[in-house]
C-alpha positions in Angstrom: -47.1 -6.6 -72.5 -48.6 -3.7 -72.2 -48.3 -0.9 -75.8 -46.4 1.8 -74.9 -47.6 4.9 -74.0 -47.4 8.5 -73.1 -48.8 11.1 -71.5 -49.2 15.1 -72.8 -47.0 17.0 -70.8 -49.7 20.1 -69.9 -47.1 22.5 -68.9 -47.5 25.8 -67.5 -50.5 23.7 -66.0 -49.4 22.6 -63.0 -49.5 18.5 -62.1 -50.6 16.4 -64.8 -53.7 14.6 -64.2 -53.8 10.1 -64.3 -56.6 10.1 -65.3 -56.7 11.4 -68.9 -56.0 8.8 -71.2 -52.5 8.5 -73.0 -52.3 8.5 -77.3 -50.0 5.8 -78.1 -46.4 6.6 -78.0 -44.6 7.1 -80.6 -41.3 5.5 -80.9 -38.5 7.9 -80.3 -36.0 8.5 -82.0 -32.8 6.3 -81.3 -30.4 8.8 -80.6 -32.5 8.9 -77.3 -34.5 5.4 -77.5 -34.3 2.6 -79.1 -36.6 -0.4 -79.8 -37.5 -2.8 -76.8 -35.4 -5.5 -75.8 -36.0 -8.5 -75.4 -34.6 -10.8 -72.8 -32.7 -13.4 -73.2 -34.2 -17.2 -73.6 -32.1 -17.3 -69.8 -33.7 -14.6 -68.2 -37.6 -14.4 -66.9 -39.9 -13.4 -70.3 -41.8 -10.2 -69.5 -44.4 -12.1 -71.2 -44.8 -13.3 -67.7 -47.3 -11.1 -65.4 -45.6 -9.2 -61.9 -45.9 -11.8 -59.6 -43.3 -10.3 -57.3 -40.0 -12.4 -55.7 -41.7 -15.2 -53.9 -40.2 -17.8 -51.0 -42.6 -20.8 -52.3 -44.5 -18.9 -55.7 -47.5 -17.6 -53.4 -48.0 -13.9 -52.4 -47.6 -13.6 -48.4 -50.6 -10.7 -48.3 -51.1 -8.1 -46.1 -47.8 -6.5 -45.8 -48.3 -3.9 -47.7 -50.8 -1.1 -47.3 -52.0 2.7 -48.6 -51.6 5.1 -45.3 -50.3 7.9 -44.6 -46.6 8.3 -43.7 -46.4 12.0 -42.8 -43.2 12.5 -45.2 -43.9 14.6 -48.0 -43.5 13.7 -51.2 -44.2 16.8 -53.0 -40.1 17.8 -53.8 -39.8 14.5 -55.4 -43.3 15.7 -57.5 -42.2 19.5 -58.1 -38.9 18.0 -59.4 -40.5 15.9 -61.7 -42.5 18.4 -63.3 -39.8 20.9 -63.8 -38.1 17.2 -65.4 -40.2 17.3 -67.3 -41.4 20.8 -68.5 -37.5 21.0 -69.2 -38.0 18.6 -72.2 -38.5 18.5 -75.4 -41.8 17.6 -77.1 -39.9 14.5 -79.1 -37.7 14.0 -75.9 -41.5 13.7 -73.6 -43.1 11.6 -75.9 -39.8 9.5 -75.7 -39.6 9.8 -71.7 -43.2 9.8 -70.2 -45.5 5.9 -69.8 -48.5 4.9 -68.0 -48.4 5.0 -64.6 -48.4 0.8 -65.1 -46.7 0.9 -68.3 -44.0 -2.6 -68.2 -41.3 -0.6 -69.0 -40.8 0.0 -65.0 -39.5 -3.7 -66.0 -36.9 -3.4 -68.7 -34.4 -2.0 -66.8 -30.7 -3.5 -67.5 -27.9 -3.5 -65.5 -26.0 -4.1 -67.8 -23.9 -1.5 -70.9 -25.6 -2.8 -74.0 -29.6 -3.4 -73.8 -31.3 0.0 -75.5 -32.9 2.2 -73.0 -36.0 3.8 -73.6 -36.5 7.7 -72.0 -34.1 10.9 -72.9 -30.7 10.0 -71.4 -28.4 12.3 -69.7 -25.8 12.2 -72.6 -28.9 14.6 -75.1 -29.6 16.9 -72.7 -28.3 20.6 -72.8 -26.3 21.9 -69.3 -30.3 23.0 -68.4 -32.0 19.8 -68.6 -28.9 18.1 -66.9 -29.6 19.9 -64.0 -33.3 19.6 -63.6 -32.3 15.8 -63.7 -30.1 15.4 -61.3 -32.7 17.9 -59.3 -35.0 15.3 -59.4 -32.9 12.6 -58.2 -31.4 15.4 -55.3 -35.7 15.1 -54.5 -35.3 11.3 -54.7 -32.2 9.9 -53.2 -30.6 11.1 -49.8 -27.0 13.0 -50.2 -25.4 9.2 -49.8 -27.6 8.4 -52.9 -27.1 10.8 -54.7 -22.8 10.9 -53.8 -23.4 6.8 -54.7 -24.9 7.1 -57.5 -23.3 9.8 -59.4 -20.0 8.4 -58.4 -21.3 5.0 -60.2 -21.6 7.4 -63.3 -18.1 8.6 -63.1 -16.4 5.3 -62.9 -18.6 4.3 -66.3 -16.6 6.8 -67.0 -13.3 5.1 -65.9 -14.4 1.5 -67.6 -14.8 3.5 -71.2 -11.2 5.5 -70.3 -9.1 1.8 -69.8 -11.5 -0.1 -72.6 -11.5 3.0 -74.7 -15.1 1.8 -75.7 -17.0 4.7 -75.4 -20.2 3.2 -77.6 -20.5 1.0 -74.8 -19.7 3.1 -71.9 -19.5 6.5 -70.8 -20.4 8.7 -67.5 -23.7 10.6 -69.0 -25.6 7.1 -70.4 -28.2 7.3 -68.3 -31.5 7.0 -69.3 -34.3 8.8 -67.2 -38.1 7.8 -67.7 -41.5 9.3 -65.8 -44.8 6.9 -65.0 -47.2 8.5 -65.0 -48.6 12.1 -64.1 -46.4 13.9 -61.5 -49.4 13.4 -58.3 -50.1 14.2 -54.9 -52.8 11.7 -54.7 -52.6 9.3 -57.8 -49.2 6.2 -58.7 -46.7 7.9 -60.6 -42.7 7.7 -60.4 -39.6 7.9 -62.0 -36.7 5.3 -63.2 -33.0 5.6 -63.8 -32.0 3.4 -65.8 -28.3 2.6 -67.7 -25.0 0.0 -67.3 -24.5 -1.3 -63.3 -26.9 1.9 -61.9 -30.9 1.9 -61.8 -33.4 3.2 -59.3 -37.4 2.8 -58.8 -39.1 5.2 -57.9 -42.5 5.0 -57.2 -44.8 7.7 -55.3 -48.2 7.1 -53.7 -49.7 9.9 -51.9 -46.9 10.3 -49.5 -45.5 6.2 -49.8 -42.3 5.6 -51.8 -40.9 2.5 -52.8 -37.9 2.1 -54.2 -37.1 -1.1 -55.3 -35.5 -2.5 -57.5 -32.3 -0.2 -56.9 -29.4 -2.5 -58.4 -26.1 -0.1 -57.7 -22.6 -1.6 -58.3 -19.4 -1.0 -60.5 -16.5 -2.4 -62.2 -14.3 -1.2 -61.3 -15.4 -0.3 -57.5 -11.7 2.2 -57.1 -10.4 4.0 -59.6 -6.8 4.4 -59.7 -6.3 6.7 -63.0 -8.0 8.8 -65.1 -10.3 11.4 -64.5 -12.0 10.2 -61.5 -8.7 8.8 -60.3 -9.7 8.0 -56.3 -13.7 7.8 -57.1 -14.2 3.8 -55.0 -18.3 3.0 -54.5 -20.1 0.0 -52.1 -16.8 -0.2 -49.6 -18.7 0.3 -46.7 -21.3 -2.3 -48.0 -18.6 -4.9 -48.5 -17.1 -4.4 -45.2 -19.9 -4.1 -43.2 -20.7 -7.4 -44.8 -17.8 -8.7 -44.0 -18.3 -7.5 -40.3 -21.6 -9.0 -40.3 -20.3 -12.1 -40.6 -17.1 -12.3 -38.7 -19.1 -11.0 -35.3 -20.6 -15.1 -36.0 -19.5 -17.6 -33.8 -18.5 -20.4 -35.4 -21.4 -22.5 -35.0 -23.6 -19.4 -35.8 -21.0 -18.8 -38.9 -22.0 -22.7 -40.0 -25.9 -21.6 -40.3 -25.1 -18.9 -42.3 -23.3 -20.4 -45.4 -25.1 -21.6 -48.2 -22.5 -22.6 -49.6 -18.8 -23.0 -48.8 -18.1 -22.1 -52.5 -17.7 -18.7 -54.6 -19.0 -18.9 -58.0 -18.5 -16.7 -60.5 -22.1 -14.6 -59.9 -24.0 -15.3 -57.2 -26.5 -13.0 -57.5 -30.7 -13.8 -58.2 -32.6 -11.7 -58.6 -30.7 -8.8 -61.1 -33.1 -7.6 -64.1 -35.9 -9.6 -65.9 -35.6 -11.9 -62.4 -38.8 -10.1 -61.1 -40.6 -13.4 -59.5 -38.2 -15.7 -59.1 -39.0 -18.1 -56.5 -36.4 -18.0 -53.4 -36.4 -19.8 -50.3 -34.8 -18.1 -47.6 -31.5 -19.9 -46.1 -29.1 -18.4 -43.6 -28.9 -17.9 -39.5 -32.5 -16.3 -39.2 -32.3 -13.1 -37.4 -34.2 -14.8 -34.1 -30.5 -16.9 -34.0 -28.5 -13.8 -33.2 -28.1 -12.3 -29.9 -28.7 -8.5 -29.3 -25.4 -6.9 -30.4 -25.7 -9.4 -34.1 -28.8 -8.2 -34.2 -28.0 -4.2 -34.1 -25.5 -5.4 -36.6 -27.7 -7.0 -38.4 -29.9 -4.3 -38.6 -27.3 -1.6 -39.3 -26.0 -3.5 -42.4 -29.5 -3.3 -44.1 -29.8 0.7 -42.4 -26.7 1.2 -44.7 -28.7 0.3 -48.1 -32.2 2.0 -47.1 -30.9 4.8 -46.5 -30.3 5.9 -50.4 -33.8 6.6 -50.3 -34.6 10.2 -48.4 -33.9 10.1 -44.3 -38.3 10.5 -44.1 -39.0 7.9 -46.4 -35.7 6.0 -44.9 -37.4 6.1 -41.2 -40.5 4.7 -42.8 -38.7 1.8 -44.6 -36.4 0.9 -41.8 -39.7 0.4 -39.4 -40.8 -1.8 -41.5 -37.7 -3.7 -41.9 -38.0 -3.9 -38.1 -41.1 -5.0 -37.5 -39.9 -8.2 -40.1 -36.7 -8.5 -38.0 -37.4 -12.5 -36.6 -38.2 -13.2 -39.5 -34.6 -11.5 -41.3 -32.0 -14.2 -42.9 -28.6 -13.6 -43.4 -26.9 -16.2 -45.6 -23.5 -16.0 -46.9 -21.2 -18.0 -49.7 -17.1 -17.7 -49.5 -14.4 -16.9 -47.1 -14.1 -13.9 -44.8 -10.9 -13.3 -45.1 -9.7 -9.4 -45.6 -9.3 -9.6 -49.5 -12.2 -12.8 -49.6 -14.4 -12.7 -52.6 -18.1 -13.1 -51.2 -21.7 -13.9 -51.6 -24.4 -12.1 -48.7 -28.2 -12.1 -49.2 -30.6 -10.5 -46.2 -34.2 -12.0 -47.4 -37.0 -10.9 -45.0 -41.1 -10.6 -45.7 -40.5 -7.3 -46.7 -37.2 -6.6 -48.0 -34.2 -8.4 -50.1 -31.1 -7.3 -50.7 -28.5 -9.4 -52.4 -24.3 -8.5 -52.1 -21.9 -10.6 -55.3 -18.1 -10.0 -56.0 -18.4 -10.7 -59.7 -16.0 -12.3 -62.1 -13.9 -9.5 -64.8 -17.3 -8.1 -67.7 -14.8 -5.0 -69.0 -11.6 -5.5 -67.4 -9.2 -8.5 -67.9 -11.3 -11.4 -67.5 -9.8 -14.2 -64.4 -11.6 -17.1 -64.0 -13.7 -16.3 -59.9 -14.8 -13.4 -59.0 -12.7 -9.7 -58.2 -13.4 -8.0 -55.3 -12.9 -5.2 -58.1 -16.5 -6.1 -59.7 -19.5 -5.8 -57.2 -22.9 -5.9 -57.6 -25.7 -5.3 -55.5 -29.6 -5.8 -55.7 -32.2 -4.5 -53.4 -36.1 -5.9 -53.8 -39.2 -6.0 -52.5 -40.7 -9.3 -52.4 -44.6 -10.2 -51.8 -45.6 -8.6 -54.9 -44.5 -4.3 -54.0 -41.2 -4.1 -56.5 -42.7 -0.7 -58.4 -45.3 -0.7 -55.7 -47.1 -2.5 -57.5 -48.8 -4.1 -54.6 -50.1 -0.9 -53.8 -50.5 0.0 -57.4 -53.4 -2.7 -57.0 -55.3 -1.4 -54.0 -55.4 1.7 -55.5 -57.1 0.6 -58.4 -59.3 -1.7 -56.4 -60.6 1.3 -54.2 -60.3 3.6 -57.1 -61.7 1.2 -60.2 -62.2 4.4 -62.7 -59.4 5.0 -63.6 -59.2 2.6 -65.6 -58.9 3.5 -69.5 -58.6 2.0 -72.8 -57.0 3.1 -75.9 -58.3 2.9 -79.0 -57.2 -0.9 -79.4 -58.7 -1.7 -76.2 -55.9 -2.4 -73.9 -57.0 -2.0 -70.1 -54.5 0.5 -69.0 -54.6 2.3 -65.5 -53.7 5.9 -64.5 
């Protein structure tokens, strides 16, 4: 695992130069960041080099290329620079990492793991506005609204449990990887309970995976944010997709009949999962069903800014014939279920899960939902684009004082 690094922010000089060698990152104050979290034995060790999610352990080459999309990333760059400039020196040291740092892979959708970066809780009002400015620049109105509602529902669970140490609206952390640049690789990460956004930028290309969105509860019945709800459309469109299939098609779509307490396979620390395609293939669907599947995928992709979402959907549709829809559970009005959409270029999981903070039950509930979006075949975190960029520009390799290689 690479050392934790930061890139000094040179205020007043505009974009930072990625070619500068970063200094060793100092340990951040406990109020804003904690020591590196190690996954449990049941999780994938981060000591294993990133490979990416595959169907058989082998990356399918040639899926992702460096190209111009024609959709500007300038607003995101400007917002990231403004956010960094608004931090104190200590906060920047806790928040800024090298573009290829393993911090990308350290996200955790659970409530208690230590996190790196600067939390919304520790930001001033002005700094929060700059942080939300960064989210607003990268996310669509839908994506920003869903993110804010997940944060609000984390306040709801704090009210319900009276546990303000584990839960709360502002317990979400931002980090920036690399120097915001119009040409060099960089990105940012939002990390907190039930909400993770990894946002990689290279030129005018964006990779916004892994993205995790979930909540418990998903609907606030009382409290400060009573009436707030999330992931209802993803739930309803998912079950509508299953119901749109014929009985024979539903049988092919079913991965298993019995819904378990948790079924998601690609949450935190599962970057290298080997997961074969399962369910019904899009080539077995009629034209109306295929449009419905594309619309369901689009519901998740639409968390990106509209222009970048169009680019992403064109990529998805180019591989529609190799896309599978899988299902576990029932499909009645109050059913709990899991579904998966899996192609060479996108993986989506939706899962009703058993309660964790709410009163426990043996089985899953509609009040606890996890969703994950991934880019299989090595391009989560934009890793494949970063690899290609480094191959084209080998001079971007530097070494720190310990002799470890880092690329900028």
